[in-house]
N, C-alpha and C positions, 0 to 999 in steps of 0.2 A: 191606565193612568192612576196616579196616586191621589188619595184624599188630601186636600189641602187644609192647612191650619186656618185659624180665624184672624190672622194678621195680614193686612194688605192683600185681601182676597183677589181683587182684580189683577194686581200685579203678578200674583202667584199663578193665576189662571193663564194670564198672558204668557208667562214663562213656559208653562207646559205646552201650550198650543204652538208657540213659536218654535220650540225645540222640535216638535214633530214635523213642522214644515221645513226647517233648515236641515234636519237630518235626512229628509227625503221620505220619511215614513208616510207623510201626507204629500204626495207629489203634485205637480202642476195639474190643475183641473179637478183635483179631489174635492168632493163636496163634504163639508164639515157636518158632523152630527147636529141635530137641531139644538137650540138653546136649552130646551127642556131636558134632552138626553145628556148634554154636557153638564148641566147643573146637577142632574141626578148622579152621574158618574163621579163628578168631582166633589160632591157634597157641599155645593154652594148655591146661592140664589141665582135666578136668571139675570138679575141686575149685574152681578159680578161677571157673569159670562158675557153679557152684552157689552159691558165696558171693555173687557179684554178683546173682544172681536173688533170693537171700534178702534182700539189701539193698533191692531193688525191692519185694519183698513187704512189708517193714517200712514203707516209705513209701506203701504202698497203690497203687503204680503197676501191679502185676500180681497176678494170683491164679492159684494152681495148683489145678487140679481133677483129681480122680482120673478117669482115662480120657480126659481132654480135654487134658492137658498144661498149660502155662502160657500164660495169655492176658492181654492188656492191659486194665487197668481204666480207668474214667473218670479222667482226670488232673484231680484236684480240688486246687488249691493250698491250700485250707483244710485238707483232710485231711492233705496232706503236712506242712504247718506244724505241725499238732497232733501228728503222729507225732514230729517233731523235738523238739517241746516236751516230750513225754512221756518221751523217752529222754535228756532233759537235754542236748540239743545246744547249748542256750544258756541264759542266766540266767533264773531264775524270780523274780528280785528285783522286788518291786512298784514300787520307785522307778524302776528302769530301764524297766520296761514302761510306766509312766505317762509317763515322759519321751518315749519313742518315740511313744506315742499322742498326746500334746499337740503334739509337733513336727509330726507328720503332719497333724493336724487344723488347726493354725494355718497351716501352709503352704498347705493347700487353701483355707482361708478367704481368704488373701491373693490367691490366684488367682481366687477367686470375685469378690472386690471389683474386680479389674482387668477382669473380664469384664462387669461391670455387670449383675447378675442382675435379671430381671423381678420385679415386685411380687408376682405370684402364687406364685412359688417361695419368696419370703421369707415370705409369709403362710402357706404350707404348713408351714414350719418353726415358725411361731408356733402354729399349730393343734396340731402334734405336741407342742410344749412344754407347752401347756395340758393336754393329755391326760396327759402324763408326770407333771406335778405332781399331777393328780387321782388317778392310780394310786398315787403315793407316799403321799398323804394317806389313801388307802383301804387302804394296807398291801399292795397287790398288786404284789409285787416282780417276778413273771414278766412281767406286762403292762408294767410300767415299763421293764424291761431291753429288751424288744422295741421299745418306742417310742424309747428312748434310742439304740439301735442304728440305728433308722430315721432319727432326727435327724442323727446324725453321718455316716451313709452318704449321706444326701441332700446334705450339704455337700461330700463327696468327689465325688459324681457330678456336681455342678454345675460342677466344673472341666472336665468333658468330656475329661479326660486318661486314656486307656485304661490306661496303665501304673500310674498312681496308684490307679485304681479296682481293678485286679487285685491290687495289693499289699495294699490295704486289705481286700479280700475274703479274701485269703489269711490274714490275721491276725484275721478277724472273731470267731472263737470265743474267741481269747485276749482280745480287747478286751471281749467280753461277760463273761467270767469276771472280768476285772480291774474292770469297772464294777460288777459285783455285790459284789466285795470292798470297793471304795471306798465304795459306798452303805451296806453293812452296817456298816463301820467308822465311817462318818460318823454313822449313826443311833445307834450304840453310844456314841460319844464326845461327840456334839453334840446328840443328840435331835432334836426338831422343827426346830431351827435349821439342821440339815443340808439340810432341804428347801428353805429359803430360799437356801442356798448353791448348790444345784443350779439353782434358778430364776435366780439372779443370773448364774452363769457361762454358762448357755445363752442367757439373754436378751441378754447382752453380745454374743454371736456374731451374734444376729439384728440387733441395733441397729447393729453395725458394717457389716453388709451394706447397711443403709439409708443410713448416713452416708458410706460408702465411705472411711472413715478408716483408712489403712494403719498409721499409728502406733499406733492403738488396739489393733491385733492384738498388738503386742508387750506391751502392758499386760495384755491378756486372758491371754496365755501366762504372764506372771509371776503373775497371779492364780491360774491353774490349778495351777502348780507350788507356790505358797505354800499353797493349800488342801490339796493332796496331801501336802505335808510334815507337816501336822498329824496325818495319819493314821498316820505312821510313828513318831511320838513315843510312847514308853512311858508308861503312866500312872504318875504319881508316887505 
């Protein structure tokens, strides 16, 4: 490791330690050197090292065990993202979250169209949608959310783009929470009509995979944003 400068020492130590974990140089279960050893190697105080390790703990990247020292945890991007969300590292605004969700999903849909997906994958989406609607009609929110996530994850996975898949998985928990809020607000404001809106928007994604109409993707995106906007409006 390199000696660090005297500016933002804790942050610089955190960067170096986290890079070793993310790169795999320090794999799962690896026990970190002691605070004294790290401080000596990096040329900083134990306070700076301790602060950096606490940051790693907050993100779930390491765990400190009595008698065992600090060891590397499974690097789970979903967990890291959730921790950042919980400490208000970015906006909790429903409009912003829905916009990010829609942009990602529509971008993936466009890639799927360009790859010309086989009929069996498209039919799989149709089967999931049919089950989703049945769950909604039965009032089984937990089952619906699980199927809804499977539907959208399938669209992302069909791109075969590893980076997109990893990013989507990283925000999976946030997407599920947002989908739950959207559905509950929709049922509250629109009643049974919200179920038809769910069917319409999801069916549109399936249909566009069949027709391979890229222009239709833009229309679906506009539809999603328009329907979401209705949820943000206060009751008069």
